[in-house]
C-alpha positions, 0 to 999 in steps of 0.5 A: 500500500505504501508503494501505491501511495507513493505513486499517487498525486499529492492531492489524492495522497492527502485524501487517502490519509484524511479519510483513513482517519478513525473519527466520524467527522464530516462523514454525514452522521453522528452517533447517539447511544449506539444510534446513527443520526444522519445529518441534513445532507444525508436525510435530503438524499435519502428522501430522493431514494425510490425502492428497487427491491431485489436490485443492485446498488453501487456507492462510489466513494463508500468510505466506511460503508455506513452511508452505503448501508443507509441508502441500500436499506432505503432502496431495498436492494439485494446486492450492495457494492462499494468502491473507494481508494481507501479500504476500510475493511468492509464486511463482505457479507454486507458490501462487496468492495472494490478498491480504485483510484477515482481520480484516474479516468479508468472504467469502474469494475462493473458491467454496463447496464448492471446497476439499479441505483448508484450513489455518489455522496460528497465525492465528485468535488474531490475529483478533477475529471468529473465528466468521466465519472458521471459518464461512467455512472451513465454506463453502469445504470440500467435504463430504468435506474437512477443515481443520487449525487451530492456536492457542496454548493459554491453559490450558497448563501454562506459562501457568498456571505463569507466572500463578502466578509473577506473570508475563504468559503467553506471547503474552498482551499488554497493549501493541502495543509491548512485552511488559510483565510478561514474562521475555522482554520484548525479544521481538517482540510477538505481536499476539494478540487472541483466546485459546483453552482447549481447551474454547473451541476445541471450542465455537467449532468446533461453533457454526459447523457443524464437528466435531473429528475429530483432536486434537494438542498441542505444546510451544512449546519448539522454536518458542521455541528456533528463534526465539532467536538467542542461547541463553537463560539456563539458568534460562529454558531448563531449566524450558521444556525440562522442561515440554515433556516433560509430555504434557498441557496443552501450549502449542499446540492443533492440531485437524483439523475437518470439516463436521458435517453435510456442509453448506457454507452459513454457520450 
């Protein structure tokens, strides 16, 4: 594994090290007396799931498999697959895992038109060739299948407000080591390399033979609070909470997409 890491780009290598961590911060849920409580982003995505009993689901960027399992249960699928460049030792009885460097334009190890559901949650923003991955999703989906994508939103009210105040917006970084220019500079660097407005996400999907047929948005507030071990000061917490109550231009985009022409070949 060390030899493989040496061959990775600095950005990918930093992502491997970041998501190999044991903590649950920013993974989309919190633990409460043994229960897993999904944050607002994940709850919004789960509401876009339509059941596919007996089908197959692939989670791209599956990490530790916790969200994979949540979405698989909601979709009521029979077979569950996960792919990521970090092997967390997932239980093969629950999730069949395939290791892959998602930042390389290499076909995913699945047959065309073989999947009912694909999830790709908070993963596209870590990749350079986002077109390739979306085209792969289209290739893998059955004509009647669908995918759920979620990404941070560049044109959210929080990002706009922070730019106006002279701060670096959340997860828009200029370093692999530290969050320079951010009020929470001590937080873990996100490693995002691609950034999305709603218009950009719609155009990316459309350019790769897919269409959006479900849309949701979510505030980053609950994810931020779940990831913060010590309660933030009121001057940070109260404005974030207030922004989370505004029902437009929230911080995360969640879309359900389908093949626009029922095809499976890459555009």
